[in-house]
C-alpha beads as a LAMMPS data file, in Angstrom:
LAMMPS data file: protein, C-alpha beads

336 atoms
335 bonds

1 atom types
1 bond types

-500.0 500.0 xlo xhi
-500.0 500.0 ylo yhi
-500.0 500.0 zlo zhi

Masses

1 110.0

Atoms # bond

1 1 1 -446.274 88.592 118.746
2 1 1 -442.910 88.419 116.863
3 1 1 -444.850 87.833 113.426
4 1 1 -447.310 90.684 113.846
5 1 1 -443.554 93.373 115.034
6 1 1 -442.178 91.833 111.776
7 1 1 -445.043 92.794 109.861
8 1 1 -445.465 96.178 111.437
9 1 1 -441.585 96.429 110.722
10 1 1 -442.026 95.520 106.939
11 1 1 -444.736 97.889 106.595
12 1 1 -442.846 100.928 107.832
13 1 1 -440.185 99.907 105.460
14 1 1 -442.538 100.084 102.516
15 1 1 -444.291 103.325 103.643
16 1 1 -440.933 105.030 103.718
17 1 1 -439.807 103.756 100.383
18 1 1 -443.265 104.724 99.204
19 1 1 -442.770 108.147 100.151
20 1 1 -439.646 108.431 98.673
21 1 1 -440.731 108.136 95.709
22 1 1 -442.928 110.383 95.839
23 1 1 -440.998 113.194 97.221
24 1 1 -438.337 112.185 93.904
25 1 1 -441.400 112.831 91.243
26 1 1 -442.352 116.368 92.275
27 1 1 -440.684 119.481 92.844
28 1 1 -439.172 120.698 95.669
29 1 1 -441.052 123.085 97.856
30 1 1 -440.862 126.711 98.158
31 1 1 -438.804 128.099 100.782
32 1 1 -440.246 128.355 104.350
33 1 1 -440.048 130.602 106.865
34 1 1 -438.564 129.176 109.888
35 1 1 -440.539 128.417 112.825
36 1 1 -443.645 130.096 111.019
37 1 1 -441.907 133.661 112.488
38 1 1 -444.221 136.262 112.039
39 1 1 -444.021 137.903 109.400
40 1 1 -443.174 141.479 108.489
41 1 1 -443.320 142.594 105.139
42 1 1 -441.848 145.769 103.977
43 1 1 -442.150 147.346 100.972
44 1 1 -439.397 149.486 99.644
45 1 1 -439.917 151.205 97.041
46 1 1 -436.733 152.242 94.533
47 1 1 -436.784 155.665 93.382
48 1 1 -433.194 155.318 92.019
49 1 1 -429.779 154.499 94.532
50 1 1 -431.410 151.389 95.889
51 1 1 -428.810 150.902 98.301
52 1 1 -428.566 154.465 99.734
53 1 1 -432.285 154.714 100.375
54 1 1 -432.302 150.804 102.380
55 1 1 -429.363 152.009 104.454
56 1 1 -432.060 153.851 106.550
57 1 1 -434.085 150.687 106.980
58 1 1 -432.985 148.561 109.939
59 1 1 -433.309 144.988 107.838
60 1 1 -433.182 143.605 111.818
61 1 1 -436.807 144.808 111.841
62 1 1 -438.412 143.004 109.258
63 1 1 -438.483 139.247 107.722
64 1 1 -439.343 139.929 104.202
65 1 1 -438.325 142.496 102.137
66 1 1 -440.010 143.192 98.928
67 1 1 -438.583 145.786 96.315
68 1 1 -440.801 147.715 94.133
69 1 1 -440.977 148.236 91.285
70 1 1 -439.148 146.442 88.672
71 1 1 -441.044 146.227 85.408
72 1 1 -440.442 145.081 82.144
73 1 1 -440.188 146.713 79.132
74 1 1 -442.447 146.272 75.718
75 1 1 -439.929 142.972 74.908
76 1 1 -440.783 141.994 78.710
77 1 1 -437.174 142.682 79.320
78 1 1 -436.013 143.634 83.124
79 1 1 -433.760 145.960 84.147
80 1 1 -432.219 146.423 87.434
81 1 1 -429.811 148.992 89.407
82 1 1 -425.945 148.266 89.840
83 1 1 -426.481 147.924 93.434
84 1 1 -429.597 145.127 93.488
85 1 1 -426.924 142.042 94.808
86 1 1 -425.118 144.640 97.567
87 1 1 -428.645 145.177 98.973
88 1 1 -430.018 141.820 98.955
89 1 1 -427.065 140.456 100.016
90 1 1 -427.100 142.918 103.346
91 1 1 -430.705 141.897 103.707
92 1 1 -429.644 138.277 103.546
93 1 1 -427.208 138.608 106.200
94 1 1 -430.234 139.584 108.602
95 1 1 -432.013 136.615 107.592
96 1 1 -434.549 138.722 105.483
97 1 1 -436.469 137.274 102.852
98 1 1 -435.648 139.485 99.225
99 1 1 -438.460 139.233 96.631
100 1 1 -439.165 141.612 94.083
101 1 1 -442.443 143.009 93.080
102 1 1 -443.668 143.743 89.711
103 1 1 -446.684 146.113 88.732
104 1 1 -448.077 148.692 91.175
105 1 1 -450.615 151.038 90.906
106 1 1 -449.841 152.870 88.023
107 1 1 -447.718 150.095 85.710
108 1 1 -446.679 150.622 82.200
109 1 1 -449.783 149.182 79.966
110 1 1 -448.069 146.745 78.050
111 1 1 -448.132 144.939 81.124
112 1 1 -451.479 143.493 79.951
113 1 1 -450.158 142.128 76.695
114 1 1 -447.146 140.474 78.632
115 1 1 -449.102 138.103 80.439
116 1 1 -451.280 136.745 77.223
117 1 1 -451.020 133.265 76.195
118 1 1 -448.796 134.303 73.000
119 1 1 -445.832 136.590 75.161
120 1 1 -446.635 134.632 78.511
121 1 1 -444.310 131.613 78.798
122 1 1 -441.265 134.210 77.541
123 1 1 -441.973 136.954 80.373
124 1 1 -442.257 134.359 82.857
125 1 1 -438.887 132.835 82.048
126 1 1 -437.337 136.218 82.179
127 1 1 -438.951 136.859 85.786
128 1 1 -437.522 133.610 86.828
129 1 1 -434.387 134.161 85.383
130 1 1 -433.982 137.316 87.056
131 1 1 -435.000 136.514 90.371
132 1 1 -432.435 133.080 90.277
133 1 1 -429.719 135.049 88.547
134 1 1 -430.185 137.783 91.600
135 1 1 -430.640 135.342 94.316
136 1 1 -433.913 136.628 95.081
137 1 1 -436.090 134.474 97.549
138 1 1 -439.240 134.896 95.572
139 1 1 -441.332 137.063 93.074
140 1 1 -444.113 139.355 94.603
141 1 1 -447.355 140.115 92.065
142 1 1 -448.908 143.428 92.395
143 1 1 -451.665 143.401 89.386
144 1 1 -454.410 145.569 90.462
145 1 1 -457.412 147.018 89.214
146 1 1 -458.253 145.859 85.196
147 1 1 -454.573 144.152 85.290
148 1 1 -456.296 141.630 87.012
149 1 1 -458.249 140.118 83.642
150 1 1 -459.198 136.775 82.229
151 1 1 -455.445 136.329 81.656
152 1 1 -454.800 136.684 84.969
153 1 1 -455.548 132.921 86.260
154 1 1 -453.551 131.777 83.294
155 1 1 -450.578 133.304 83.712
156 1 1 -450.334 132.579 87.786
157 1 1 -450.796 129.103 87.258
158 1 1 -447.759 129.168 84.920
159 1 1 -445.710 131.566 87.214
160 1 1 -446.445 129.246 90.051
161 1 1 -445.030 126.167 88.576
162 1 1 -441.583 127.877 87.582
163 1 1 -441.060 129.464 90.358
164 1 1 -441.997 126.838 92.508
165 1 1 -439.649 124.076 90.392
166 1 1 -436.483 127.002 91.431
167 1 1 -437.711 126.598 95.487
168 1 1 -438.504 130.266 95.560
169 1 1 -441.499 132.007 96.961
170 1 1 -444.744 133.396 95.112
171 1 1 -446.792 135.944 96.582
172 1 1 -449.393 139.020 95.715
173 1 1 -450.546 142.220 96.750
174 1 1 -454.288 141.866 96.571
175 1 1 -456.843 144.478 97.361
176 1 1 -460.754 143.307 99.038
177 1 1 -462.911 145.913 96.188
178 1 1 -462.078 143.727 93.420
179 1 1 -460.879 140.338 95.019
180 1 1 -463.417 138.658 92.928
181 1 1 -461.579 138.937 89.772
182 1 1 -458.833 136.726 91.305
183 1 1 -460.238 132.868 91.096
184 1 1 -460.074 130.469 93.634
185 1 1 -457.573 128.220 91.756
186 1 1 -454.930 131.412 91.107
187 1 1 -455.309 132.544 94.876
188 1 1 -454.168 129.134 96.280
189 1 1 -451.390 129.323 94.369
190 1 1 -449.546 131.909 96.318
191 1 1 -447.764 131.161 99.292
192 1 1 -449.282 134.040 101.370
193 1 1 -450.769 137.221 100.173
194 1 1 -449.997 140.974 101.416
195 1 1 -454.059 142.448 101.869
196 1 1 -453.415 146.068 100.871
197 1 1 -455.855 147.186 103.903
198 1 1 -456.017 150.767 102.989
199 1 1 -457.233 153.647 100.812
200 1 1 -460.443 153.511 101.089
201 1 1 -461.084 156.756 100.181
202 1 1 -458.042 159.480 98.838
203 1 1 -457.754 162.671 96.875
204 1 1 -459.508 160.742 94.006
205 1 1 -463.241 161.070 96.398
206 1 1 -462.514 164.634 97.428
207 1 1 -466.732 164.312 98.560
208 1 1 -465.658 161.224 100.827
209 1 1 -463.335 163.084 103.246
210 1 1 -462.295 160.436 106.248
211 1 1 -459.647 157.814 107.568
212 1 1 -458.492 156.063 104.625
213 1 1 -457.349 152.712 106.783
214 1 1 -459.464 152.813 109.741
215 1 1 -459.059 149.759 111.989
216 1 1 -462.608 148.503 110.239
217 1 1 -461.418 147.872 107.271
218 1 1 -458.427 145.645 108.768
219 1 1 -461.408 143.749 110.790
220 1 1 -463.532 143.530 107.215
221 1 1 -460.543 142.642 104.732
222 1 1 -459.803 139.524 107.363
223 1 1 -463.190 138.389 107.446
224 1 1 -463.549 138.967 103.350
225 1 1 -459.804 137.042 102.687
226 1 1 -460.133 134.488 105.902
227 1 1 -463.465 133.795 105.722
228 1 1 -465.401 134.322 102.495
229 1 1 -462.263 133.298 99.977
230 1 1 -461.141 130.893 102.323
231 1 1 -457.475 131.570 102.330
232 1 1 -455.872 130.494 105.781
233 1 1 -454.597 132.554 107.916
234 1 1 -451.452 132.065 108.159
235 1 1 -450.685 132.881 104.568
236 1 1 -452.541 136.399 105.217
237 1 1 -450.352 139.569 105.919
238 1 1 -452.518 142.435 106.964
239 1 1 -451.439 145.587 105.414
240 1 1 -450.473 148.896 107.400
241 1 1 -449.930 152.358 105.747
242 1 1 -446.728 154.101 106.032
243 1 1 -448.631 157.522 104.806
244 1 1 -451.837 159.669 105.315
245 1 1 -454.504 161.567 102.659
246 1 1 -454.932 165.502 103.142
247 1 1 -458.667 166.291 102.770
248 1 1 -459.005 170.376 102.429
249 1 1 -458.078 173.565 100.857
250 1 1 -454.545 174.269 101.554
251 1 1 -452.866 170.837 102.050
252 1 1 -450.482 168.403 99.745
253 1 1 -452.725 165.349 98.739
254 1 1 -450.456 162.658 100.352
255 1 1 -448.139 162.928 103.112
256 1 1 -445.316 160.277 104.325
257 1 1 -446.023 159.257 107.651
258 1 1 -442.152 160.828 108.449
259 1 1 -443.135 164.194 107.324
260 1 1 -446.527 164.106 109.357
261 1 1 -444.957 163.642 112.401
262 1 1 -441.787 166.035 111.539
263 1 1 -444.587 168.854 110.836
264 1 1 -447.082 168.614 113.740
265 1 1 -445.168 167.548 116.975
266 1 1 -447.681 164.827 118.981
267 1 1 -449.131 163.385 116.113
268 1 1 -447.768 160.074 116.456
269 1 1 -450.111 159.240 118.823
270 1 1 -452.875 159.791 116.634
271 1 1 -454.758 159.332 113.563
272 1 1 -455.559 162.561 112.317
273 1 1 -454.562 166.252 112.693
274 1 1 -457.227 168.569 112.108
275 1 1 -454.850 171.790 110.222
276 1 1 -456.756 175.522 111.125
277 1 1 -458.260 176.962 107.594
278 1 1 -456.680 174.418 105.888
279 1 1 -458.283 170.757 106.266
280 1 1 -457.697 167.573 107.817
281 1 1 -454.868 165.002 107.650
282 1 1 -455.674 161.713 108.053
283 1 1 -453.262 158.635 108.618
284 1 1 -452.705 155.551 111.441
285 1 1 -450.652 156.731 113.970
286 1 1 -448.477 154.332 116.501
287 1 1 -451.492 153.374 118.915
288 1 1 -453.657 152.297 116.216
289 1 1 -450.709 150.671 114.024
290 1 1 -450.617 148.445 117.702
291 1 1 -454.350 147.452 117.489
292 1 1 -453.715 146.369 114.105
293 1 1 -450.841 144.043 114.875
294 1 1 -452.779 143.026 117.937
295 1 1 -455.768 142.019 115.586
296 1 1 -453.404 140.016 113.387
297 1 1 -452.389 137.790 116.505
298 1 1 -455.715 137.528 117.740
299 1 1 -456.530 136.407 113.946
300 1 1 -454.010 134.265 114.012
301 1 1 -452.688 135.600 110.677
302 1 1 -449.217 135.352 109.496
303 1 1 -447.954 138.591 109.741
304 1 1 -448.500 142.628 108.753
305 1 1 -447.112 144.204 105.415
306 1 1 -445.631 147.815 105.248
307 1 1 -446.670 150.260 102.344
308 1 1 -443.575 151.190 102.402
309 1 1 -440.493 151.172 104.916
310 1 1 -439.317 154.507 103.876
311 1 1 -442.553 156.402 104.736
312 1 1 -441.176 155.637 108.476
313 1 1 -439.953 157.946 110.959
314 1 1 -436.452 157.073 112.291
315 1 1 -436.730 157.980 115.480
316 1 1 -438.982 156.778 118.968
317 1 1 -442.218 157.819 116.507
318 1 1 -441.023 154.589 114.265
319 1 1 -444.100 152.711 113.385
320 1 1 -442.088 149.580 112.450
321 1 1 -440.467 149.633 115.930
322 1 1 -444.196 150.315 116.965
323 1 1 -445.023 147.055 114.637
324 1 1 -441.898 145.150 116.740
325 1 1 -442.951 146.104 120.023
326 1 1 -446.191 143.945 120.044
327 1 1 -444.553 141.424 118.331
328 1 1 -441.686 140.986 120.697
329 1 1 -444.494 141.300 123.712
330 1 1 -446.456 138.238 121.718
331 1 1 -443.497 136.322 121.607
332 1 1 -442.156 136.849 125.274
333 1 1 -445.898 135.612 126.293
334 1 1 -445.519 132.523 124.356
335 1 1 -442.511 131.411 126.033
336 1 1 -443.833 131.729 129.224

Bonds

1 1 1 2
2 1 2 3
3 1 3 4
4 1 4 5
5 1 5 6
6 1 6 7
7 1 7 8
8 1 8 9
9 1 9 10
10 1 10 11
11 1 11 12
12 1 12 13
13 1 13 14
14 1 14 15
15 1 15 16
16 1 16 17
17 1 17 18
18 1 18 19
19 1 19 20
20 1 20 21
21 1 21 22
22 1 22 23
23 1 23 24
24 1 24 25
25 1 25 26
26 1 26 27
27 1 27 28
28 1 28 29
29 1 29 30
30 1 30 31
31 1 31 32
32 1 32 33
33 1 33 34
34 1 34 35
35 1 35 36
36 1 36 37
37 1 37 38
38 1 38 39
39 1 39 40
40 1 40 41
41 1 41 42
42 1 42 43
43 1 43 44
44 1 44 45
45 1 45 46
46 1 46 47
47 1 47 48
48 1 48 49
49 1 49 50
50 1 50 51
51 1 51 52
52 1 52 53
53 1 53 54
54 1 54 55
55 1 55 56
56 1 56 57
57 1 57 58
58 1 58 59
59 1 59 60
60 1 60 61
61 1 61 62
62 1 62 63
63 1 63 64
64 1 64 65
65 1 65 66
66 1 66 67
67 1 67 68
68 1 68 69
69 1 69 70
70 1 70 71
71 1 71 72
72 1 72 73
73 1 73 74
74 1 74 75
75 1 75 76
76 1 76 77
77 1 77 78
78 1 78 79
79 1 79 80
80 1 80 81
81 1 81 82
82 1 82 83
83 1 83 84
84 1 84 85
85 1 85 86
86 1 86 87
87 1 87 88
88 1 88 89
89 1 89 90
90 1 90 91
91 1 91 92
92 1 92 93
93 1 93 94
94 1 94 95
95 1 95 96
96 1 96 97
97 1 97 98
98 1 98 99
99 1 99 100
100 1 100 101
101 1 101 102
102 1 102 103
103 1 103 104
104 1 104 105
105 1 105 106
106 1 106 107
107 1 107 108
108 1 108 109
109 1 109 110
110 1 110 111
111 1 111 112
112 1 112 113
113 1 113 114
114 1 114 115
115 1 115 116
116 1 116 117
117 1 117 118
118 1 118 119
119 1 119 120
120 1 120 121
121 1 121 122
122 1 122 123
123 1 123 124
124 1 124 125
125 1 125 126
126 1 126 127
127 1 127 128
128 1 128 129
129 1 129 130
130 1 130 131
131 1 131 132
132 1 132 133
133 1 133 134
134 1 134 135
135 1 135 136
136 1 136 137
137 1 137 138
138 1 138 139
139 1 139 140
140 1 140 141
141 1 141 142
142 1 142 143
143 1 143 144
144 1 144 145
145 1 145 146
146 1 146 147
147 1 147 148
148 1 148 149
149 1 149 150
150 1 150 151
151 1 151 152
152 1 152 153
153 1 153 154
154 1 154 155
155 1 155 156
156 1 156 157
157 1 157 158
158 1 158 159
159 1 159 160
160 1 160 161
161 1 161 162
162 1 162 163
163 1 163 164
164 1 164 165
165 1 165 166
166 1 166 167
167 1 167 168
168 1 168 169
169 1 169 170
170 1 170 171
171 1 171 172
172 1 172 173
173 1 173 174
174 1 174 175
175 1 175 176
176 1 176 177
177 1 177 178
178 1 178 179
179 1 179 180
180 1 180 181
181 1 181 182
182 1 182 183
183 1 183 184
184 1 184 185
185 1 185 186
186 1 186 187
187 1 187 188
188 1 188 189
189 1 189 190
190 1 190 191
191 1 191 192
192 1 192 193
193 1 193 194
194 1 194 195
195 1 195 196
196 1 196 197
197 1 197 198
198 1 198 199
199 1 199 200
200 1 200 201
201 1 201 202
202 1 202 203
203 1 203 204
204 1 204 205
205 1 205 206
206 1 206 207
207 1 207 208
208 1 208 209
209 1 209 210
210 1 210 211
211 1 211 212
212 1 212 213
213 1 213 214
214 1 214 215
215 1 215 216
216 1 216 217
217 1 217 218
218 1 218 219
219 1 219 220
220 1 220 221
221 1 221 222
222 1 222 223
223 1 223 224
224 1 224 225
225 1 225 226
226 1 226 227
227 1 227 228
228 1 228 229
229 1 229 230
230 1 230 231
231 1 231 232
232 1 232 233
233 1 233 234
234 1 234 235
235 1 235 236
236 1 236 237
237 1 237 238
238 1 238 239
239 1 239 240
240 1 240 241
241 1 241 242
242 1 242 243
243 1 243 244
244 1 244 245
245 1 245 246
246 1 246 247
247 1 247 248
248 1 248 249
249 1 249 250
250 1 250 251
251 1 251 252
252 1 252 253
253 1 253 254
254 1 254 255
255 1 255 256
256 1 256 257
257 1 257 258
258 1 258 259
259 1 259 260
260 1 260 261
261 1 261 262
262 1 262 263
263 1 263 264
264 1 264 265
265 1 265 266
266 1 266 267
267 1 267 268
268 1 268 269
269 1 269 270
270 1 270 271
271 1 271 272
272 1 272 273
273 1 273 274
274 1 274 275
275 1 275 276
276 1 276 277
277 1 277 278
278 1 278 279
279 1 279 280
280 1 280 281
281 1 281 282
282 1 282 283
283 1 283 284
284 1 284 285
285 1 285 286
286 1 286 287
287 1 287 288
288 1 288 289
289 1 289 290
290 1 290 291
291 1 291 292
292 1 292 293
293 1 293 294
294 1 294 295
295 1 295 296
296 1 296 297
297 1 297 298
298 1 298 299
299 1 299 300
300 1 300 301
301 1 301 302
302 1 302 303
303 1 303 304
304 1 304 305
305 1 305 306
306 1 306 307
307 1 307 308
308 1 308 309
309 1 309 310
310 1 310 311
311 1 311 312
312 1 312 313
313 1 313 314
314 1 314 315
315 1 315 316
316 1 316 317
317 1 317 318
318 1 318 319
319 1 319 320
320 1 320 321
321 1 321 322
322 1 322 323
323 1 323 324
324 1 324 325
325 1 325 326
326 1 326 327
327 1 327 328
328 1 328 329
329 1 329 330
330 1 330 331
331 1 331 332
332 1 332 333
333 1 333 334
334 1 334 335
335 1 335 336
């Protein structure tokens, strides 16, 4: 018995030494979310005056803040607002991780050239340098449509190597309609993905009026990314829209949720408003947003994502407040 115990002890020591050598040989892992906390990722569209705009956001109600967008010039240089560090510091006080997002739905055309092989390494260094210099927690890649081309995989793999070497997060905004353009190899490099589960229709498709972000779309998107594309559920954030689209003859094409509920009393509890002699506004109200957050829990997703925070109402009609009510309820039930 004594001999066998000695052998077991020696084996344990050797195992520890082996694991130590392995960890020394590999780069440090990316920043991890504490206690597997349910993510609430909020994009904040920066149109100027970042500090003033973000002042209306209750950072205690989100876990991740994605500042959108910090896009490069033709040489890959990235310019930020003077108050950026102040906003990041305020978010960090609330234990919110801050990422910057580049790309978007209307990115500069030269972004396609910057991810090509001859310019890729230099552009990546500028992205990572920005993240390190301003104490960002990571980088969010929001390349969409034909910006996901033959250079995408190589760019993501190279970017991931540099991001992880600096102990930062790498995430992506993804859409289901062109998911096949993202290779499995590239997809696996993201710490998590933000699924844009909205824009099923819109003013670009006036012949197809209706809900642009129905509950059924959320169900289908989760099935696609989790089951078909085999992305682990905990790496998926389900996208929630804080805006609506209008179809009709005398309505704006687009309305923020904030403007919808201030214009049409009671609309926070519905998903559409029929405006007599004008048309219909389609959006997600409080009940649908709550149902989608519940769905995220049922499917054991890592969290939800919001586009975008500045479009929310700042009172009892707030969608962010509704999201947190579901999260708090789930947490209370889990702790019993």
